[in-house]
Each structure stands twice: as C-alpha cells, then as structure tokens.
The first five atom37 places (N, CA, C, CB, O) and aatype in JSON, in Angstrom:
{
  "aatype": [12, 6, 16, 5, 16, 3, 14, 19, 4, 7, 12, 5, 19, 3, 5, 6, 2, 15, 0, 7, 16, 15, 6, 18, 11, 1, 16, 16, 18, 18, 13, 4, 15, 5, 15, 4, 11, 5, 11, 13, 3, 9, 8, 14, 15, 5, 18, 0, 7, 5, 0, 16],
  "atom_mask": [
    [1, 1, 1, 1, 1],
    [1, 1, 1, 1, 1],
    [1, 1, 1, 1, 1],
    [1, 1, 1, 1, 1],
    [1, 1, 1, 1, 1],
    [1, 1, 1, 1, 1],
    [1, 1, 1, 1, 1],
    [1, 1, 1, 1, 1],
    [1, 1, 1, 1, 1],
    [1, 1, 1, 0, 1],
    [1, 1, 1, 1, 1],
    [1, 1, 1, 1, 1],
    [1, 1, 1, 1, 1],
    [1, 1, 1, 1, 1],
    [1, 1, 1, 1, 1],
    [1, 1, 1, 1, 1],
    [1, 1, 1, 1, 1],
    [1, 1, 1, 1, 1],
    [1, 1, 1, 1, 1],
    [1, 1, 1, 0, 1],
    [1, 1, 1, 1, 1],
    [1, 1, 1, 1, 1],
    [1, 1, 1, 1, 1],
    [1, 1, 1, 1, 1],
    [1, 1, 1, 1, 1],
    [1, 1, 1, 1, 1],
    [1, 1, 1, 1, 1],
    [1, 1, 1, 1, 1],
    [1, 1, 1, 1, 1],
    [1, 1, 1, 1, 1],
    [1, 1, 1, 1, 1],
    [1, 1, 1, 1, 1],
    [1, 1, 1, 1, 1],
    [1, 1, 1, 1, 1],
    [1, 1, 1, 1, 1],
    [1, 1, 1, 1, 1],
    [1, 1, 1, 1, 1],
    [1, 1, 1, 1, 1],
    [1, 1, 1, 1, 1],
    [1, 1, 1, 1, 1],
    [1, 1, 1, 1, 1],
    [1, 1, 1, 1, 1],
    [1, 1, 1, 1, 1],
    [1, 1, 1, 1, 1],
    [1, 1, 1, 1, 1],
    [1, 1, 1, 1, 1],
    [1, 1, 1, 1, 1],
    [1, 1, 1, 1, 1],
    [1, 1, 1, 0, 1],
    [1, 1, 1, 1, 1],
    [1, 1, 1, 1, 1],
    [1, 1, 1, 1, 1]
  ],
  "atom_positions": [
    [[0.86, -1.18, 0.0], [0.0, 0.0, 0.0], [0.9, 1.24, 0.0], [-0.97, 0.0, 1.24], [1.65, 1.49, 0.94]],
    [[0.8, 2.01, -1.06], [1.59, 3.23, -1.15], [0.69, 4.41, -0.81], [2.23, 3.4, -2.56], [-0.42, 4.52, -1.32]],
    [[1.19, 5.3, 0.05], [0.4, 6.47, 0.44], [1.01, 7.75, -0.12], [0.29, 6.56, 1.97], [2.22, 7.83, -0.37]],
    [[0.16, 8.71, -0.32], [0.55, 10.04, -0.77], [-0.09, 11.04, 0.18], [0.12, 10.3, -2.26], [-1.02, 10.7, 0.91]],
    [[0.41, 12.25, 0.18], [-0.16, 13.3, 1.01], [-1.12, 14.14, 0.2], [0.95, 14.18, 1.61], [-0.76, 14.66, -0.86]],
    [[-2.35, 14.28, 0.69], [-3.33, 15.16, 0.06], [-2.76, 16.57, 0.13], [-4.74, 15.06, 0.77], [-2.5, 17.06, 1.23]],
    [[-2.56, 17.24, -1.02], [-1.92, 18.56, -1.0], [-2.79, 19.66, -0.38], [-1.55, 18.95, -2.39], [-2.28, 20.74, -0.06]],
    [[-4.07, 19.42, -0.22], [-4.97, 20.44, 0.31], [-5.01, 20.38, 1.84], [-6.39, 20.26, -0.26], [-4.82, 21.4, 2.51]],
    [[-5.25, 19.19, 2.4], [-5.42, 19.08, 3.85], [-4.26, 18.41, 4.58], [-6.67, 18.32, 4.14], [-4.18, 18.46, 5.81]],
    [[-3.34, 17.78, 3.82], [-2.18, 17.14, 4.43], [-2.41, 15.72, 4.92], [0.0, 0.0, 0.0], [-1.5, 15.11, 5.48]],
    [[-3.59, 15.18, 4.73], [-3.91, 13.83, 5.17], [-3.19, 12.79, 4.3], [-5.44, 13.59, 5.14], [-3.02, 13.0, 3.1]],
    [[-2.78, 11.69, 4.92], [-2.19, 10.59, 4.16], [-3.3, 9.81, 3.45], [-1.37, 9.65, 5.1], [-4.31, 9.47, 4.05]],
    [[-3.08, 9.54, 2.15], [-4.1, 8.9, 1.32], [-3.51, 7.67, 0.66], [-4.65, 9.89, 0.25], [-2.43, 7.74, 0.07]],
    [[-4.2, 6.54, 0.76], [-3.82, 5.32, 0.06], [-4.12, 5.54, -1.42], [-4.58, 4.06, 0.62], [-5.26, 5.84, -1.79]],
    [[-3.11, 5.4, -2.28], [-3.29, 5.65, -3.71], [-4.45, 4.85, -4.3], [-2.02, 5.33, -4.45], [-5.21, 5.38, -5.11]],
    [[-4.59, 3.6, -3.91], [-5.6, 2.73, -4.5], [-7.01, 3.08, -4.03], [-5.3, 1.28, -4.16], [-7.98, 2.75, -4.72]],
    [[-7.14, 3.72, -2.89], [-8.47, 4.03, -2.35], [-8.72, 5.52, -2.21], [-8.63, 3.37, -1.01], [-9.55, 5.94, -1.4]],
    [[-8.03, 6.33, -2.99], [-8.21, 7.78, -2.89], [-9.59, 8.17, -3.41], [-7.11, 8.52, -3.68], [-10.19, 7.45, -4.22]],
    [[-10.08, 9.3, -2.95], [-11.39, 9.8, -3.38], [-11.33, 10.4, -4.78], [-11.92, 10.84, -2.38], [-12.36, 10.64, -5.41]],
    [[-10.12, 10.65, -5.25], [-9.96, 11.21, -6.58], [-8.52, 11.58, -6.83], [0.0, 0.0, 0.0], [-7.71, 11.64, -5.91]],
    [[-8.21, 11.84, -8.1], [-6.88, 12.28, -8.48], [-6.99, 13.44, -9.46], [-6.07, 11.12, -9.11], [-8.01, 13.61, -10.13]],
    [[-5.95, 14.23, -9.52], [-5.84, 15.3, -10.51], [-4.4, 15.33, -10.99], [-6.26, 16.69, -9.91], [-3.48, 15.01, -10.25]],
    [[-4.22, 15.7, -12.24], [-2.89, 15.86, -12.81], [-2.61, 17.34, -12.97], [-2.75, 15.12, -14.16], [-3.47, 18.09, -13.42]],
    [[-1.41, 17.74, -12.59], [-1.0, 19.13, -12.75], [0.49, 19.13, -13.01], [-1.36, 19.99, -11.48], [1.27, 18.62, -12.21]],
    [[0.89, 19.7, -14.12], [2.3, 19.78, -14.52], [2.98, 18.42, -14.44], [3.05, 20.79, -13.65], [4.05, 18.28, -13.84]],
    [[2.33, 17.42, -15.04], [2.86, 16.04, -15.15], [2.99, 15.31, -13.82], [4.2, 16.08, -15.81], [3.71, 14.32, -13.74]],
    [[2.33, 15.79, -12.79], [2.33, 15.13, -11.49], [0.9, 14.76, -11.12], [2.96, 16.04, -10.39], [-0.02, 15.55, -11.31]],
    [[0.72, 13.54, -10.6], [-0.6, 13.1, -10.15], [-0.72, 13.37, -8.66], [-0.83, 11.6, -10.47], [0.16, 13.01, -7.88]],
    [[-1.81, 14.0, -8.28], [-2.1, 14.3, -6.88], [-3.3, 13.46, -6.44], [-2.39, 15.83, -6.68], [-4.24, 13.26, -7.2]],
    [[-3.25, 12.98, -5.2], [-4.28, 12.11, -4.64], [-5.0, 12.84, -3.52], [-3.67, 10.78, -4.13], [-4.39, 13.61, -2.77]],
    [[-6.31, 12.59, -3.41], [-7.13, 13.33, -2.45], [-7.93, 12.41, -1.54], [-8.07, 14.27, -3.19], [-8.33, 11.31, -1.92]],
    [[-8.15, 12.91, -0.3], [-8.92, 12.16, 0.69], [-10.41, 12.31, 0.46], [-8.56, 12.61, 2.1], [-11.2, 11.47, 0.88]],
    [[-10.82, 13.4, -0.21], [-12.24, 13.66, -0.44], [-12.44, 14.46, -1.72], [-12.85, 14.42, 0.76], [-11.5, 15.07, -2.24]],
    [[-13.66, 14.44, -2.22], [-13.98, 15.23, -3.41], [-13.87, 16.72, -3.11], [-15.4, 14.89, -3.91], [-13.55, 17.51, -4.0]],
    [[-14.12, 17.11, -1.87], [-14.01, 18.51, -1.49], [-12.57, 19.01, -1.67], [-14.46, 18.7, -0.02], [-12.35, 20.09, -2.22]],
    [[-11.6, 18.22, -1.22], [-10.2, 18.6, -1.39], [-9.82, 18.63, -2.87], [-9.28, 17.63, -0.63], [-9.11, 19.53, -3.31]],
    [[-10.3, 17.65, -3.63], [-10.02, 17.62, -5.07], [-10.59, 18.86, -5.75], [-10.62, 16.35, -5.71], [-9.91, 19.46, -6.59]],
    [[-11.79, 19.26, -5.41], [-12.4, 20.44, -6.02], [-11.62, 21.7, -5.69], [-13.85, 20.59, -5.56], [-11.42, 22.55, -6.56]],
    [[-11.17, 21.84, -4.44], [-10.36, 23.0, -4.07], [-9.08, 23.05, -4.88], [-10.04, 22.97, -2.56], [-8.68, 24.11, -5.36]],
    [[-8.43, 21.9, -5.03], [-7.2, 21.82, -5.81], [-7.47, 22.18, -7.27], [-6.6, 20.41, -5.71], [-6.71, 22.96, -7.86]],
    [[-8.53, 21.63, -7.84], [-8.82, 21.86, -9.26], [-9.11, 23.32, -9.57], [-10.01, 21.01, -9.68], [-8.85, 23.77, -10.69]],
    [[-9.62, 24.07, -8.61], [-9.89, 25.5, -8.82], [-8.59, 26.3, -8.83], [-10.84, 26.04, -7.72], [-8.43, 27.19, -9.66]],
    [[-7.66, 25.99, -7.93], [-6.39, 26.73, -7.81], [-5.22, 25.76, -7.62], [-6.45, 27.73, -6.62], [-4.62, 25.74, -6.54]],
    [[-4.88, 24.96, -8.63], [-3.83, 23.96, -8.43], [-2.47, 24.55, -8.05], [-3.67, 23.14, -9.67], [-1.73, 23.94, -7.28]],
    [[-2.13, 25.72, -8.58], [-0.81, 26.29, -8.28], [-0.69, 26.68, -6.8], [-0.55, 27.52, -9.16], [0.42, 26.78, -6.27]],
    [[-1.81, 26.91, -6.14], [-1.8, 27.24, -4.72], [-1.39, 26.04, -3.87], [-3.17, 27.74, -4.28], [-0.79, 26.21, -2.81]],
    [[-1.72, 24.82, -4.34], [-1.48, 23.61, -3.55], [-0.35, 22.73, -4.07], [-2.74, 22.81, -3.48], [0.25, 21.97, -3.31]],
    [[-0.04, 22.81, -5.37], [0.98, 21.95, -5.96], [2.32, 22.19, -5.3], [1.08, 22.19, -7.48], [2.7, 23.32, -5.01]],
    [[3.02, 21.1, -5.07], [4.34, 21.22, -4.44], [4.31, 21.17, -2.94], [0.0, 0.0, 0.0], [5.37, 21.07, -2.31]],
    [[3.13, 21.23, -2.33], [3.02, 21.18, -0.87], [2.99, 19.76, -0.35], [1.77, 21.91, -0.42], [3.32, 19.52, 0.82]],
    [[2.6, 18.8, -1.2], [2.55, 17.4, -0.76], [3.96, 16.87, -0.61], [1.74, 16.53, -1.77], [4.83, 17.15, -1.44]],
    [[4.19, 16.11, 0.45], [5.51, 15.54, 0.67], [5.42, 14.06, 0.85], [6.17, 16.17, 1.87], [6.44, 13.4, 1.04]]
  ]
}
C-alpha cells in the first residue's frame, strides 16, 4: 500500500483508495475527499508542491 499526502489538507491517502486524483504539470495528486479535489482543481498552483 503506497500512500501520498493530500496537498490540500495534508492527510495521508492510500493511492488505491483515494477519493480522486488530478494531474497538474505532469504530477498526479491524490485526495482524501472530493471537497479537497475540487479546491485543488480550482487553484492547483496554490497547492501543488506542498505534498511531501
């Protein structure tokens, strides 16, 4: 199980069970909820690069 950090809220997300994904500048971002995904999709540059 590989986890990623939701760039909006900082929560750890299992890649296989994420609530959604978005691509931005050739990077895939994983989200814990559709709400976080929607926030990211509106302003991706605000959140991109914050996930660690």
